[in-house]
Each structure stands twice: as C-alpha cells, then as structure tokens.
N, C-alpha and C positions, 0 to 999 in steps of 0.2 A: 538195508539189513534189518532195521528195527521192525519193518513191516512183517518180516518172516517170524519174529518173536510173537507179534500180535496175532498173526495167523495161527500159530501153534497154540497159543492161549485160547483163542476163540474155538478152535477145533476141540480142545479138551473141554471147554465149557459146553459145547453142543452135546458131547457124549454124557457129561454129567447131568444135563437137563433131561436127557432121555432116561437116565437112571433114576433121577428124582421122580419123574412121571410114573415109572414102574413101581417105585416104592410107595408113592401116593395111592396108586390103585390098590396095592396090597393093604395099605392102612385103611382103606375105605371098606374093606371086607370085614367079616366077623372077627371079633377078638379071639386070638389063640395065644394062651399063656406062653411066654418065651418068644414065640415067633413074632408077634406084634411088637413086643418090647424091643426086640432086635432090629426090626424094620424101622421103628421110630428113631432109634439111635443112628441107624444108617442114613435115614432121611436128613437128620440134623447135620451129620457129618458132611453129606453131599452139599447141603445148602450153604454151610460155612465155607466149603471149598469153592463153590460158585462165587460167593461174595469175595473171597480172596483173589480169585482170577479176575473179577471185575476191577479190583483195586490194582492188580498187577498190570492190566491193560491200560488203565488210567495213568499209572506210573510210567509205563513205556512211552505213552503218547506225550506226557509232560516232559519227559527227559529228552525226547527228540523233536519236540515242537511240531512245526508244520509238515514235516516229513510223514507224520502219521495221519494227516488230515483226511486222506482218502480212504482210510480203513473204517469198516463198520464196527461198532461196538455192540452193546447188548442186543440180543436177539429179541 
C-alpha cells in the first residue's frame, strides 16, 4: 500500500517539474513588469513544493522500511 502513496507523490512531482521548466523558460525571457515577478513567485512556490514532496517520499519510505526499497525516488 505504501508504494501507491509513493507513486502518487512521484507523479505529482513529475508534473511540478514540468511546470517548473515552463516557468524557468518564461523567466529566461525579457523582463515584463508584473508578469516576470508573478512567474518568479510561482517558480519559488513550485520549487518548495517539489522539495516538500521529496521529504514526503523519504518519510513514506522510512515509515515502511524495506517495503519501499523497489521504488524510484528523485528523477
């Protein structure tokens, strides 16, 4: 059962990584007042969420020990 939670977390992480890449591409463009500032805040929020998911995956694996050994973590 724990593996299902890890799989869900990793799926969410993959989606956030794609979103982070899109935001980074937007930030790499020319500065646009308001737009760039909003994208920067979104980038930071996404990055913090990715880090929180990484901690949640580690926590799930620690809580269930060897049952999680076959699951992949960070991409």
